[in-house]
C-alpha positions, -999 to +999 in steps of 0.1 A: -318+489-218-294+471-195-259+479-182-228+462-194-203+445-171-171+426-179-167+390-167-136+388-145-129+352-158-133+354-196-137+392-201-170+387-220-194+417-219-225+408-200-257+428-201-273+431-167-308+445-159-311+482-148-327+470-116-299+447-106-291+448-068-261+442-046-259+406-037-276+393-068-260+363-085-257+364-123-241+339-147-218+346-175-233+333-207-199+326-222-180+307-195-208+299-171-191+313-140-214+327-113-208+363-105-220+383-074-229+419-078-209+439-053-216+475-062-242+494-082-238+531-088-241+558-115-208+547-130-219+511-135-220+477-119-191+459-102-190+421-099-167+394-085-166+357-089-192+343-064-178+322-036-189+286-038-203+273-005-190+238+003-214+213+017-207+206+054-223+171+056-221+173+094-184+168+096 
């Protein structure tokens, strides 16, 4: 049985594994946005939209 978290972009309910860890990246199956797990505790799991790292290309 997983935990439920709400996508901050489209508000879909996403089931995450019980063993999810802080820093893990999950993807919303509805809108496709990547979410970073920022907190895991007895009350639940908190996520935020993952920051996209831009390529530097040596500039």
